[in-house]
VEXDREN-2710 file (C-alpha; in Angstrom, 1 decimal):
% VEXDREN-2710
k/r/px/py/pz
1/UNK/12.9/9.8/33.1
2/UNK/13.8/11.7/30.0
3/UNK/11.8/11.5/26.7
4/UNK/14.5/9.6/25.0
5/UNK/14.7/6.9/27.7
6/UNK/10.9/6.6/27.7
7/UNK/10.9/6.1/24.0
8/UNK/13.6/3.4/24.2
9/UNK/11.7/1.7/27.1
10/UNK/8.4/1.7/25.1
11/UNK/10.2/0.4/22.0
12/UNK/11.8/-2.4/24.1
13/UNK/8.4/-3.4/25.6
14/UNK/6.7/-3.5/22.3
15/UNK/9.6/-5.6/20.8
16/UNK/9.4/-8.1/23.7
17/UNK/5.6/-8.2/23.5
18/UNK/5.7/-8.7/19.7
19/UNK/8.3/-11.4/19.9
20/UNK/6.2/-13.2/22.5
21/UNK/3.1/-12.9/20.3
22/UNK/5.2/-14.1/17.3
23/UNK/6.2/-17.2/19.3
24/UNK/2.6/-17.9/20.4
25/UNK/1.5/-17.5/16.8
26/UNK/4.2/-19.9/15.6
27/UNK/3.2/-22.7/18.0
28/UNK/-0.6/-22.0/17.6
29/UNK/-2.4/-25.0/16.2
30/UNK/-6.1/-24.2/16.8
31/UNK/-8.6/-21.9/15.2
32/UNK/-7.6/-22.5/11.6
33/UNK/-9.8/-23.9/8.8
34/UNK/-7.2/-26.6/8.0
35/UNK/-5.2/-28.9/10.2
36/UNK/-1.7/-27.8/11.3
37/UNK/1.2/-30.2/10.8
38/UNK/5.0/-30.1/10.9
39/UNK/7.6/-31.7/8.6
40/UNK/9.6/-34.0/10.9
41/UNK/12.5/-34.7/8.5
42/UNK/15.8/-33.1/9.5
43/UNK/17.0/-33.7/5.9
44/UNK/14.5/-34.0/3.2
45/UNK/15.0/-36.5/0.4
46/UNK/14.9/-34.6/-2.8
47/UNK/14.9/-36.4/-6.2
48/UNK/15.3/-35.0/-9.7
49/UNK/12.6/-36.3/-12.0
50/UNK/13.4/-34.6/-15.2
51/UNK/15.0/-31.5/-16.7
52/UNK/12.9/-29.3/-19.0
53/UNK/13.8/-26.8/-21.8
54/UNK/11.1/-25.0/-23.7
55/UNK/11.3/-23.6/-27.2
56/UNK/12.7/-20.3/-25.9
57/UNK/15.6/-22.2/-24.2
58/UNK/14.2/-21.5/-20.7
59/UNK/15.5/-24.3/-18.5
60/UNK/13.8/-25.7/-15.4
61/UNK/13.7/-29.0/-13.4
62/UNK/10.9/-31.1/-12.0
63/UNK/11.8/-32.4/-8.6
64/UNK/10.1/-34.4/-5.9
65/UNK/10.4/-34.2/-2.1
66/UNK/9.6/-37.2/0.1
67/UNK/8.2/-35.9/3.4
68/UNK/7.2/-37.2/6.8
69/UNK/4.5/-35.0/8.2
70/UNK/3.2/-35.1/11.8
71/UNK/-0.2/-33.7/12.6
72/UNK/-0.4/-31.1/15.4
73/UNK/-4.1/-30.6/15.4
74/UNK/-7.4/-32.2/14.4
75/UNK/-8.6/-35.8/15.0
76/UNK/-5.4/-37.2/13.5
77/UNK/-3.2/-35.3/15.9
78/UNK/0.0/-37.1/16.7
79/UNK/-0.1/-39.3/13.6
80/UNK/2.7/-39.3/11.0
81/UNK/2.0/-39.4/7.3
82/UNK/4.2/-40.0/4.4
83/UNK/3.6/-37.8/1.4
84/UNK/5.4/-36.4/-1.7
85/UNK/5.7/-32.9/-3.0
86/UNK/6.5/-32.2/-6.6
87/UNK/7.9/-28.8/-7.3
88/UNK/10.0/-26.7/-9.8
89/UNK/13.0/-24.8/-8.4
90/UNK/11.7/-21.6/-10.0
91/UNK/8.7/-22.0/-7.6
92/UNK/6.5/-19.9/-9.8
93/UNK/3.4/-22.0/-9.1
94/UNK/4.8/-24.7/-6.8
95/UNK/6.4/-24.6/-3.3
96/UNK/9.6/-26.1/-2.0
97/UNK/9.3/-27.1/1.7
98/UNK/12.0/-27.0/4.4
99/UNK/12.9/-29.4/7.3
100/UNK/10.9/-28.8/10.5
101/UNK/8.6/-26.3/8.6
102/UNK/5.0/-25.9/9.8
103/UNK/2.3/-26.3/7.2
104/UNK/-1.4/-26.5/6.6
105/UNK/-2.8/-29.8/5.5
106/UNK/-6.0/-31.6/4.7
107/UNK/-6.7/-35.3/5.1
108/UNK/-9.3/-37.0/2.9
109/UNK/-9.9/-40.8/3.1
110/UNK/-6.6/-41.4/4.9
111/UNK/-4.5/-39.4/2.3
112/UNK/-2.7/-36.2/3.4
113/UNK/-2.5/-33.2/1.0
114/UNK/-0.4/-30.2/1.8
115/UNK/-2.2/-26.9/1.4
116/UNK/0.4/-24.2/2.1
117/UNK/3.1/-23.2/4.5
118/UNK/2.0/-21.6/7.8
119/UNK/3.1/-18.0/7.5
120/UNK/1.0/-16.1/10.0
121/UNK/3.9/-15.9/12.4
122/UNK/6.0/-14.1/9.8
123/UNK/3.3/-11.4/9.5
124/UNK/3.3/-11.0/13.3
125/UNK/7.0/-10.6/13.3
126/UNK/6.9/-8.0/10.5
127/UNK/4.2/-6.1/12.4
128/UNK/6.4/-6.2/15.6
129/UNK/9.4/-4.7/13.7
130/UNK/7.3/-2.0/12.1
131/UNK/5.7/-0.9/15.4
132/UNK/9.1/-0.9/17.2
133/UNK/10.7/1.3/14.5
134/UNK/7.7/3.6/14.5
135/UNK/8.1/4.1/18.3
136/UNK/11.8/4.7/18.0
137/UNK/11.5/7.2/15.1
138/UNK/8.2/9.0/15.7
139/UNK/8.2/9.4/19.5
140/UNK/5.2/11.1/21.1
141/UNK/2.8/10.6/18.2
142/UNK/3.5/6.9/17.9
143/UNK/0.1/5.9/19.3
144/UNK/-1.7/8.3/17.0
145/UNK/0.0/6.7/14.0
146/UNK/-0.7/3.2/15.2
147/UNK/-4.3/4.1/15.9
148/UNK/-4.6/5.7/12.4
149/UNK/-3.2/2.5/10.8
150/UNK/-5.6/0.3/12.7
151/UNK/-8.6/2.5/11.9
152/UNK/-7.6/2.5/8.2
153/UNK/-7.4/-1.2/8.1
154/UNK/-10.8/-1.6/9.8
155/UNK/-12.4/0.9/7.4
156/UNK/-10.9/-0.8/4.4
157/UNK/-12.1/-4.2/5.6
158/UNK/-15.6/-2.9/6.1
159/UNK/-15.4/-1.3/2.6
160/UNK/-14.5/-4.6/1.1
161/UNK/-17.4/-6.4/2.9
162/UNK/-19.7/-3.7/1.5
163/UNK/-18.4/-4.1/-2.0
164/UNK/-18.8/-7.9/-1.8
165/UNK/-22.4/-7.5/-0.5
166/UNK/-23.4/-5.3/-3.5
167/UNK/-21.3/-7.3/-5.9
168/UNK/-19.3/-4.3/-7.1
169/UNK/-22.2/-2.0/-7.9
170/UNK/-21.4/1.8/-7.7
171/UNK/-17.8/0.9/-6.9
172/UNK/-16.4/4.2/-8.1
173/UNK/-18.8/6.1/-5.9
174/UNK/-18.0/3.8/-2.9
175/UNK/-14.3/4.4/-3.2
176/UNK/-14.8/8.1/-3.7
177/UNK/-16.6/8.2/-0.4
178/UNK/-13.9/6.0/1.1
179/UNK/-11.2/8.5/0.0
180/UNK/-13.1/11.2/2.0
181/UNK/-13.5/9.1/5.1
182/UNK/-10.0/7.6/5.0
183/UNK/-8.3/11.0/4.6
184/UNK/-10.5/12.6/7.4
185/UNK/-9.8/9.9/10.0
186/UNK/-6.1/9.7/9.1
187/UNK/-5.5/13.4/9.4
188/UNK/-7.7/13.8/12.5
189/UNK/-6.0/11.0/14.4
190/UNK/-2.5/12.2/13.5
191/UNK/-2.9/16.0/13.6
192/UNK/-5.9/16.5/15.8
193/UNK/-9.1/18.4/14.9
194/UNK/-8.2/22.0/14.0
195/UNK/-7.9/24.5/11.3
196/UNK/-4.6/23.0/10.0
197/UNK/-6.2/19.6/9.8
198/UNK/-9.2/20.9/7.9
199/UNK/-7.0/22.9/5.4
200/UNK/-4.9/19.8/4.8
201/UNK/-8.1/17.7/4.3
202/UNK/-9.4/20.3/1.8
203/UNK/-6.1/20.3/-0.1
204/UNK/-6.1/16.5/-0.2
205/UNK/-9.6/16.1/-1.5
206/UNK/-9.1/18.9/-4.1
207/UNK/-5.9/17.3/-5.2
208/UNK/-7.4/13.8/-5.4
209/UNK/-10.7/14.6/-7.2
210/UNK/-9.3/17.3/-9.5
211/UNK/-6.5/15.0/-10.8
212/UNK/-8.8/12.0/-11.0
213/UNK/-11.5/14.0/-12.8
214/UNK/-8.9/15.4/-15.3
215/UNK/-7.5/12.0/-16.0
216/UNK/-10.9/10.4/-16.3
217/UNK/-11.8/13.1/-18.9
218/UNK/-8.7/12.3/-20.9
219/UNK/-9.3/8.6/-20.8
220/UNK/-12.9/9.1/-22.0
221/UNK/-11.8/11.6/-24.8
222/UNK/-9.2/9.1/-26.0
223/UNK/-11.8/6.3/-26.1
224/UNK/-9.9/4.3/-23.4
225/UNK/-7.4/3.2/-26.0
226/UNK/-4.8/0.7/-25.0
227/UNK/-6.3/0.2/-21.5
228/UNK/-6.5/-3.6/-21.3
229/UNK/-8.7/-3.9/-18.2
230/UNK/-9.0/-7.6/-18.7
231/UNK/-5.3/-7.9/-17.9
232/UNK/-5.9/-7.2/-14.2
233/UNK/-6.4/-9.9/-11.6
234/UNK/-10.0/-8.8/-10.9
235/UNK/-12.0/-12.0/-10.4
236/UNK/-15.5/-11.6/-11.7
237/UNK/-16.4/-8.0/-10.9
238/UNK/-16.5/-5.0/-13.1
239/UNK/-12.8/-4.8/-14.2
240/UNK/-13.1/-1.1/-15.3
241/UNK/-14.7/-0.1/-12.0
242/UNK/-12.1/-1.8/-9.9
243/UNK/-9.3/-0.2/-12.0
244/UNK/-10.9/3.2/-11.2
245/UNK/-11.2/2.3/-7.5
246/UNK/-7.5/1.3/-7.4
247/UNK/-6.6/4.6/-9.0
248/UNK/-8.6/6.6/-6.5
249/UNK/-6.8/4.9/-3.6
250/UNK/-3.4/5.3/-5.2
251/UNK/-3.9/9.0/-5.8
252/UNK/-5.1/9.5/-2.2
253/UNK/-1.9/8.0/-0.8
254/UNK/0.4/10.2/-2.9
255/UNK/-1.6/13.4/-2.6
256/UNK/-2.2/13.3/1.2
257/UNK/1.5/12.8/1.9
258/UNK/2.4/15.9/-0.2
259/UNK/-0.5/18.0/1.0
260/UNK/0.4/17.3/4.7
261/UNK/4.0/18.4/4.1
262/UNK/3.2/21.6/2.3
263/UNK/0.4/22.7/4.5
264/UNK/2.3/22.0/7.8
265/UNK/5.4/23.8/6.5
266/UNK/3.5/26.9/5.3
267/UNK/1.5/27.0/8.4
268/UNK/4.7/27.2/10.5
269/UNK/6.1/29.8/8.1
270/UNK/3.0/32.0/8.6
271/UNK/3.2/31.6/12.3
272/UNK/6.8/32.7/12.5
273/UNK/6.5/35.4/9.9
274/UNK/3.2/37.2/10.2
275/UNK/4.2/39.9/7.8
276/UNK/4.6/37.4/4.9
277/UNK/3.0/38.5/1.6
278/UNK/0.9/36.4/-0.6
279/UNK/3.6/36.4/-3.3
280/UNK/6.2/35.2/-0.8
281/UNK/3.8/32.5/0.4
282/UNK/3.1/31.2/-3.1
283/UNK/6.8/31.2/-3.9
284/UNK/7.6/29.3/-0.7
285/UNK/4.9/26.7/-1.6
286/UNK/6.1/26.3/-5.2
287/UNK/9.7/25.9/-4.0
288/UNK/8.7/23.3/-1.5
289/UNK/6.6/21.5/-4.1
290/UNK/9.5/21.4/-6.4
291/UNK/11.6/19.7/-3.8
292/UNK/8.9/17.1/-2.9
293/UNK/7.5/16.3/-6.3
294/UNK/10.6/14.5/-7.7
295/UNK/11.1/12.0/-4.8
296/UNK/7.4/11.2/-4.6
297/UNK/7.0/10.5/-8.3
298/UNK/10.2/8.4/-8.2
299/UNK/8.8/6.4/-5.4
300/UNK/5.6/5.7/-7.3
301/UNK/7.6/4.7/-10.4
302/UNK/9.9/2.4/-8.4
303/UNK/7.0/0.7/-6.6
304/UNK/5.2/0.1/-9.9
305/UNK/8.4/-1.3/-11.5
306/UNK/9.1/-3.6/-8.6
307/UNK/5.5/-4.9/-8.8
308/UNK/5.6/-5.5/-12.5
309/UNK/9.2/-6.9/-12.7
310/UNK/8.5/-10.6/-12.2
311/UNK/5.9/-10.9/-14.9
312/UNK/7.8/-8.6/-17.2
313/UNK/10.8/-10.9/-17.0
314/UNK/8.6/-13.9/-17.7
315/UNK/7.1/-12.3/-20.8
316/UNK/10.5/-11.2/-22.2
317/UNK/12.0/-14.7/-21.5
318/UNK/9.2/-16.2/-23.6
319/UNK/10.4/-14.1/-26.6
320/UNK/7.6/-11.5/-26.4
321/UNK/8.3/-8.1/-27.7
322/UNK/8.6/-5.1/-25.4
323/UNK/5.3/-3.7/-26.6
324/UNK/3.5/-7.0/-25.9
325/UNK/5.1/-7.2/-22.5
326/UNK/4.1/-3.6/-21.7
327/UNK/0.5/-4.2/-22.9
328/UNK/0.1/-7.3/-20.7
329/UNK/2.0/-6.4/-17.5
330/UNK/2.6/-2.6/-17.3
331/UNK/-0.3/-1.0/-19.1
332/UNK/-2.7/-0.5/-16.1
333/UNK/0.1/0.1/-13.6
334/UNK/1.7/2.8/-15.7
335/UNK/-1.6/4.6/-16.2
336/UNK/-2.2/4.6/-12.4
337/UNK/1.3/5.9/-11.8
338/UNK/0.7/8.6/-14.3
339/UNK/-2.6/9.6/-12.7
340/UNK/-0.9/9.7/-9.2
341/UNK/2.0/11.8/-10.7
342/UNK/-0.5/14.3/-12.1
343/UNK/-2.1/14.5/-8.7
344/UNK/1.3/15.2/-7.1
345/UNK/2.0/18.0/-9.5
346/UNK/-1.5/19.6/-9.1
347/UNK/-1.4/19.3/-5.3
348/UNK/1.4/21.9/-5.1
349/UNK/-0.6/24.9/-6.3
350/UNK/-3.8/23.6/-4.6
351/UNK/-2.2/23.0/-1.2
352/UNK/-0.4/26.4/-1.4
353/UNK/-3.6/28.2/-2.3
354/UNK/-5.5/26.5/0.6
355/UNK/-2.8/27.8/3.0
356/UNK/-4.2/31.4/2.3
357/UNK/-6.9/30.4/4.7
358/UNK/-4.3/30.6/7.5
359/UNK/-3.9/34.3/7.0
360/UNK/-5.5/36.4/9.7
361/UNK/-7.8/39.4/9.2
362/UNK/-5.0/41.9/9.3
363/UNK/-3.0/40.0/6.6
364/UNK/-6.1/39.7/4.4
365/UNK/-6.8/43.4/4.8
366/UNK/-3.2/44.1/3.7
367/UNK/-3.8/41.9/0.6
368/UNK/-7.0/43.7/-0.3
369/UNK/-5.3/47.0/0.2
370/UNK/-2.5/45.9/-2.1
371/UNK/-5.0/44.9/-4.8
372/UNK/-6.9/48.2/-4.5
373/UNK/-3.7/50.2/-4.8
374/UNK/-2.7/48.2/-7.9
375/UNK/-6.2/48.8/-9.3
376/UNK/-5.9/52.5/-8.6
377/UNK/-2.6/52.8/-10.4
378/UNK/-3.9/50.9/-13.3
379/UNK/-6.8/53.2/-13.7
END
């Protein structure tokens, strides 16, 4: 069987297995903290209670759904309850329910309360589509990538547990160590242990910590002006520390992507052109970095804008100024994007310089000879 057919076969098997797992998850009713129920109505009665218009002319409605809910688990399994759900069509803090939808509920003293929709099956379906596309596109390294993703999730979960246990103490140090561990395992599982992997890891770590250290120094020298840490959704831990930890992880994602591309490409260039000079290598790295930097920085900016867009619209609709909106919704995200962008720029010369480690003894001797000749001419 050809490689292409094997790839299609594996993709089909993963898709079928994933769809089966999605179906099982959809119909699963046990193992949850709350009871599982289903809305039995085929057409939900929906009544308008009142229309609302605020002082900024924002219009919304208050509506009420009359629902029949059948319990699928728990001691009340099989029983049907009548309940109401009040919601706003904007669905900012409320939820509109659909016919035949599965939901989580609680029953207290004979009264049913809806907790939330049952969404775990959608996550399983999303994971199925992701894995199927990875197999179709990546091919032979698919299992390495999947294993790398799984290990990253496990390490991240353990890191969060550790952070909760120590209540956020030394959080910057913890996530600095996490960057080292995450990058090592990700590169090792995908590239395998070798010189290219170690050079990529070195370039990644230098890019992350040099850019983070530079930006931290700038933040301290400017007195952390206009950084409203309290605007983050940070629960009760050290808001400043969590912002720094977020920044470390964000820089790692951007820098490791770029360092991998540059190091892998220059490694191949050195293998196919052993007579390459240091000047040619540095020019090749700079040219490649110029091609990569723009798209990577644009991706960061677009991700940040997409995340901040809903709250930004709300602030502007409530007649806030652009400066107020930026201060409350974009301040921290823009800073993190800027730090990541600086990391992307710095990684170009750092990764290119690290690629000099690929040169063999003969090439290094030629470099030393060239320097000695220049020195002789100069003297």
